[in-house]
C-alpha positions as YAML, in Angstrom:
chain: A
units: angstrom
residues:
- id: 1
  name: MET
  ca: [14.18, 26.66, 19.96]
- id: 2
  name: ALA
  ca: [14.29, 22.87, 20.43]
- id: 3
  name: GLU
  ca: [10.87, 22.53, 18.79]
- id: 4
  name: HIS
  ca: [12.03, 24.60, 15.81]
- id: 5
  name: ARG
  ca: [15.13, 22.41, 15.39]
- id: 6
  name: SER
  ca: [12.98, 19.29, 15.62]
- id: 7
  name: MET
  ca: [10.64, 20.63, 12.93]
- id: 8
  name: GLN
  ca: [13.56, 21.56, 10.67]
- id: 9
  name: ARG
  ca: [15.11, 18.10, 11.13]
- id: 10
  name: ALA
  ca: [11.76, 16.48, 10.27]
- id: 11
  name: ALA
  ca: [11.49, 18.69, 7.17]
- id: 12
  name: LEU
  ca: [14.99, 17.67, 6.09]
- id: 13
  name: LEU
  ca: [14.16, 13.98, 6.53]
- id: 14
  name: ASP
  ca: [10.93, 14.39, 4.57]
- id: 15
  name: ALA
  ca: [12.84, 16.15, 1.79]
- id: 16
  name: ALA
  ca: [15.42, 13.34, 1.84]
- id: 17
  name: ARG
  ca: [12.64, 10.74, 1.46]
- id: 18
  name: SER
  ca: [11.26, 12.61, -1.53]
- id: 19
  name: LEU
  ca: [14.65, 13.01, -3.16]
- id: 20
  name: LEU
  ca: [15.52, 9.34, -2.68]
- id: 21
  name: SER
  ca: [12.11, 8.24, -3.92]
- id: 22
  name: GLU
  ca: [12.28, 10.46, -7.01]
- id: 23
  name: GLY
  ca: [15.91, 10.15, -8.03]
- id: 24
  name: GLY
  ca: [17.71, 7.59, -5.92]
- id: 25
  name: THR
  ca: [20.81, 8.25, -3.93]
- id: 26
  name: GLU
  ca: [22.34, 10.53, -6.55]
- id: 27
  name: ALA
  ca: [19.51, 12.99, -5.90]
- id: 28
  name: LEU
  ca: [20.24, 13.16, -2.16]
- id: 29
  name: THR
  ca: [22.61, 16.10, -1.95]
- id: 30
  name: PHE
  ca: [22.89, 18.88, 0.60]
- id: 31
  name: PRO
  ca: [22.15, 21.58, -2.01]
- id: 32
  name: ALA
  ca: [18.97, 19.68, -2.98]
- id: 33
  name: LEU
  ca: [17.98, 19.29, 0.68]
- id: 34
  name: ALA
  ca: [18.55, 23.01, 1.22]
- id: 35
  name: GLU
  ca: [16.47, 23.89, -1.83]
- id: 36
  name: ARG
  ca: [13.58, 21.59, -0.82]
- id: 37
  name: THR
  ca: [13.44, 22.93, 2.73]
- id: 38
  name: GLY
  ca: [14.25, 26.59, 2.10]
- id: 39
  name: LEU
  ca: [17.31, 26.39, 4.32]
- id: 40
  name: ALA
  ca: [20.74, 27.69, 3.51]
- id: 41
  name: ARG
  ca: [23.09, 24.90, 2.45]
- id: 42
  name: SER
  ca: [25.32, 25.65, 5.44]
- id: 43
  name: SER
  ca: [22.29, 25.18, 7.72]
- id: 44
  name: VAL
  ca: [21.82, 21.61, 6.49]
- id: 45
  name: TYR
  ca: [25.29, 20.84, 7.88]
- id: 46
  name: GLU
  ca: [24.10, 21.99, 11.30]
- id: 47
  name: TYR
  ca: [21.67, 19.05, 11.31]
- id: 48
  name: PHE
  ca: [23.65, 16.37, 9.47]
- id: 49
  name: ARG
  ca: [27.41, 16.00, 9.02]
- id: 50
  name: SER
  ca: [27.08, 13.90, 5.85]
- id: 51
  name: ARG
  ca: [24.75, 12.10, 3.47]
- id: 52
  name: ALA
  ca: [25.43, 8.92, 5.43]
- id: 53
  name: ALA
  ca: [24.16, 10.64, 8.59]
- id: 54
  name: VAL
  ca: [20.91, 11.51, 6.79]
- id: 55
  name: VAL
  ca: [20.62, 7.90, 5.63]
- id: 56
  name: GLU
  ca: [21.27, 6.54, 9.12]
- id: 57
  name: GLU
  ca: [18.59, 8.73, 10.64]
- id: 58
  name: LEU
  ca: [16.08, 7.80, 7.93]
- id: 59
  name: CYS
  ca: [16.71, 4.15, 8.74]
- id: 60
  name: GLU
  ca: [16.32, 4.80, 12.46]
- id: 61
  name: VAL
  ca: [13.02, 6.63, 11.92]
- id: 62
  name: ASP
  ca: [11.42, 4.80, 8.99]
- id: 63
  name: PHE
  ca: [12.45, 1.19, 9.33]
- id: 64
  name: PRO
  ca: [10.72, 0.63, 12.69]
- id: 65
  name: LEU
  ca: [7.48, 2.05, 11.26]
- id: 66
  name: TRP
  ca: [7.74, -0.21, 8.24]
- id: 67
  name: ALA
  ca: [8.55, -3.22, 10.41]
- id: 68
  name: ALA
  ca: [5.59, -2.43, 12.68]
- id: 69
  name: GLU
  ca: [3.27, -2.58, 9.66]
- id: 70
  name: VAL
  ca: [4.66, -5.98, 8.69]
- id: 71
  name: GLU
  ca: [4.37, -7.18, 12.28]
- id: 72
  name: ALA
  ca: [0.75, -6.00, 12.52]
- id: 73
  name: ALA
  ca: [-0.14, -7.79, 9.28]
- id: 74
  name: MET
  ca: [1.41, -10.97, 10.61]
- id: 75
  name: ALA
  ca: [-0.37, -10.64, 13.96]
- id: 76
  name: ALA
  ca: [-3.70, -10.40, 12.15]
- id: 77
  name: ALA
  ca: [-2.99, -13.62, 10.21]
- id: 78
  name: ASP
  ca: [-4.23, -16.96, 11.47]
- id: 79
  name: GLY
  ca: [-1.63, -19.72, 11.55]
- id: 80
  name: PRO
  ca: [2.04, -19.90, 10.59]
- id: 81
  name: GLU
  ca: [1.53, -20.24, 6.83]
- id: 82
  name: ALA
  ca: [-0.80, -17.23, 6.79]
- id: 83
  name: LYS
  ca: [1.77, -15.28, 8.82]
- id: 84
  name: VAL
  ca: [4.48, -16.00, 6.26]
- id: 85
  name: GLU
  ca: [2.11, -14.96, 3.46]
- id: 86
  name: ALA
  ca: [1.26, -11.73, 5.32]
- id: 87
  name: TYR
  ca: [4.98, -11.07, 5.77]
- id: 88
  name: VAL
  ca: [5.54, -11.25, 2.01]
- id: 89
  name: ARG
  ca: [2.36, -9.42, 0.96]
- id: 90
  name: CYS
  ca: [2.82, -6.57, 3.39]
- id: 91
  name: GLN
  ca: [6.41, -5.88, 2.35]
- id: 92
  name: LEU
  ca: [5.47, -5.89, -1.32]
- id: 93
  name: ALA
  ca: [2.46, -3.65, -0.67]
- id: 94
  name: LEU
  ca: [4.82, -1.14, 0.92]
- id: 95
  name: VAL
  ca: [6.94, -0.83, -2.23]
- id: 96
  name: GLY
  ca: [4.97, 2.23, -3.35]
- id: 97
  name: ASP
  ca: [5.32, 3.90, 0.05]
- id: 98
  name: ARG
  ca: [7.89, 6.74, 0.05]
- id: 99
  name: ARG
  ca: [9.49, 5.36, 3.22]
- id: 100
  name: HIS
  ca: [10.04, 2.02, 1.54]
- id: 101
  name: ARG
  ca: [11.31, 3.54, -1.68]
- id: 102
  name: ALA
  ca: [13.77, 5.60, 0.34]
- id: 103
  name: VAL
  ca: [15.03, 2.51, 2.17]
- id: 104
  name: VAL
  ca: [15.40, 0.63, -1.15]
- id: 105
  name: ALA
  ca: [17.32, 3.56, -2.65]
- id: 106
  name: ILE
  ca: [19.47, 3.72, 0.46]
- id: 107
  name: SER
  ca: [20.19, 0.00, 0.39]
- id: 108
  name: ALA
  ca: [21.38, 0.25, -3.20]
- id: 109
  name: SER
  ca: [23.80, 3.09, -2.48]
- id: 110
  name: GLU
  ca: [27.37, 3.13, -1.38]
- id: 111
  name: LEU
  ca: [27.29, 3.95, 2.31]
- id: 112
  name: ASP
  ca: [29.79, 4.02, 5.09]
- id: 113
  name: ALA
  ca: [30.15, 0.98, 7.34]
- id: 114
  name: GLY
  ca: [27.95, 2.45, 10.11]
- id: 115
  name: ALA
  ca: [25.01, 3.11, 7.81]
- id: 116
  name: ARG
  ca: [25.34, -0.33, 6.18]
- id: 117
  name: GLU
  ca: [25.39, -1.98, 9.61]
- id: 118
  name: LYS
  ca: [22.22, -0.15, 10.68]
- id: 119
  name: ILE
  ca: [20.45, -1.33, 7.54]
- id: 120
  name: ARG
  ca: [21.66, -4.90, 8.08]
- id: 121
  name: ALA
  ca: [20.47, -4.85, 11.70]
- id: 122
  name: ALA
  ca: [17.06, -3.49, 10.68]
- id: 123
  name: HIS
  ca: [16.69, -6.19, 8.02]
- id: 124
  name: GLY
  ca: [17.77, -8.80, 10.53]
- id: 125
  name: GLY
  ca: [14.95, -7.70, 12.82]
- id: 126
  name: LEU
  ca: [12.50, -7.98, 9.96]
- id: 127
  name: VAL
  ca: [13.65, -11.49, 9.01]
- id: 128
  name: ALA
  ca: [13.45, -12.56, 12.68]
- id: 129
  name: MET
  ca: [9.69, -11.94, 12.54]
- id: 130
  name: ILE
  ca: [9.03, -15.11, 10.52]
- id: 131
  name: VAL
  ca: [11.52, -17.48, 12.11]
- id: 132
  name: ASP
  ca: [8.97, -18.76, 14.65]
- id: 133
  name: ALA
  ca: [6.29, -19.26, 11.98]
- id: 134
  name: LEU
  ca: [8.75, -21.24, 9.86]
- id: 135
  name: GLY
  ca: [9.71, -23.31, 12.89]
- id: 136
  name: GLU
  ca: [6.03, -24.06, 13.50]
- id: 137
  name: LEU
  ca: [5.80, -25.24, 9.90]
- id: 138
  name: GLY
  ca: [8.50, -27.80, 10.66]
- id: 139
  name: HIS
  ca: [11.58, -26.25, 9.10]
- id: 140
  name: VAL
  ca: [14.71, -27.72, 10.67]
- id: 141
  name: GLU
  ca: [16.62, -24.48, 10.01]
- id: 142
  name: PRO
  ca: [13.96, -21.77, 10.28]
- id: 143
  name: ARG
  ca: [16.50, -18.91, 10.31]
- id: 144
  name: LEU
  ca: [17.95, -20.09, 7.00]
- id: 145
  name: ALA
  ca: [14.45, -20.52, 5.58]
- id: 146
  name: ALA
  ca: [13.61, -16.96, 6.75]
- id: 147
  name: MET
  ca: [16.66, -15.59, 4.95]
- id: 148
  name: LEU
  ca: [15.62, -17.40, 1.76]
- id: 149
  name: VAL
  ca: [12.06, -16.06, 2.05]
- id: 150
  name: GLN
  ca: [13.49, -12.56, 2.42]
- id: 151
  name: GLY
  ca: [15.59, -13.20, -0.67]
- id: 152
  name: VAL
  ca: [12.40, -13.85, -2.65]
- id: 153
  name: VAL
  ca: [10.88, -10.66, -1.19]
- id: 154
  name: ASP
  ca: [13.99, -8.64, -2.10]
- id: 155
  name: ALA
  ca: [13.96, -10.00, -5.66]
- id: 156
  name: ALA
  ca: [10.25, -9.18, -5.97]
- id: 157
  name: VAL
  ca: [10.89, -5.64, -4.70]
- id: 158
  name: ARG
  ca: [13.53, -5.15, -7.40]
- id: 159
  name: ARG
  ca: [11.12, -6.43, -10.09]
- id: 160
  name: ILE
  ca: [8.38, -4.09, -8.89]
- id: 161
  name: GLU
  ca: [10.83, -1.18, -8.82]
- id: 162
  name: LEU
  ca: [11.86, -1.95, -12.41]
- id: 163
  name: GLY
  ca: [8.24, -1.54, -13.48]
- id: 164
  name: VAL
  ca: [8.36, -4.26, -16.14]
- id: 165
  name: GLU
  ca: [5.56, -6.43, -14.74]
- id: 166
  name: GLU
  ca: [2.43, -5.39, -12.92]
- id: 167
  name: PRO
  ca: [3.12, -5.19, -9.17]
- id: 168
  name: SER
  ca: [0.16, -7.50, -8.48]
- id: 169
  name: ALA
  ca: [1.62, -10.17, -10.80]
- id: 170
  name: VAL
  ca: [5.00, -9.94, -9.07]
- id: 171
  name: THR
  ca: [3.33, -10.11, -5.66]
- id: 172
  name: GLU
  ca: [1.24, -13.17, -6.55]
- id: 173
  name: ALA
  ca: [4.27, -14.95, -8.04]
- id: 174
  name: ALA
  ca: [6.38, -14.22, -4.94]
- id: 175
  name: VAL
  ca: [3.61, -15.24, -2.53]
- id: 176
  name: GLY
  ca: [3.00, -18.45, -4.48]
- id: 177
  name: MET
  ca: [6.70, -19.37, -4.49]
- id: 178
  name: VAL
  ca: [7.11, -18.67, -0.79]
- id: 179
  name: VAL
  ca: [3.93, -20.37, 0.38]
- id: 180
  name: ARG
  ca: [4.59, -23.49, -1.69]
- id: 181
  name: GLY
  ca: [8.20, -23.46, -0.53]
- id: 182
  name: VAL
  ca: [7.44, -23.18, 3.17]
- id: 183
  name: ARG
  ca: [5.03, -26.11, 2.95]
- id: 184
  name: GLY
  ca: [7.78, -28.39, 1.67]
...
């Protein structure tokens, strides 16, 4: 029974990722989740009390995986400047990943305070990854510099999501701005 519930919960989260990726937060409804998973709508409420609860669990499950990919890319880089570049490149490479698209859609939505706080905490953990590298590069306020680097990444994500420019052009522009900026 516990295994069945775990599988159903995983199926609901996978359906939520797809819905968010395809149609944003407006597409994430309990009737749509029920339809995608073959469950009765009332059964969806047995797993999640609200849309915010689905969002919170997606963040708890997906964000650590995404962060681990960024961390691994940084660990493979040689030197602080290369680590900062890997931080930017990896995040922008993940834009096409359904987990990332779901997190972007979630971040853009109106959520309750608990869900917003979980997203903020997850982002804070991500930003913390480059603080040491920025300190090694001589930044007097490496935490502030890390927040500004993440601002460039967030802006680049939005540009990629808009689909106006080629993702590679956006990535190269963001990497160039960040790398030149962290040298200064």
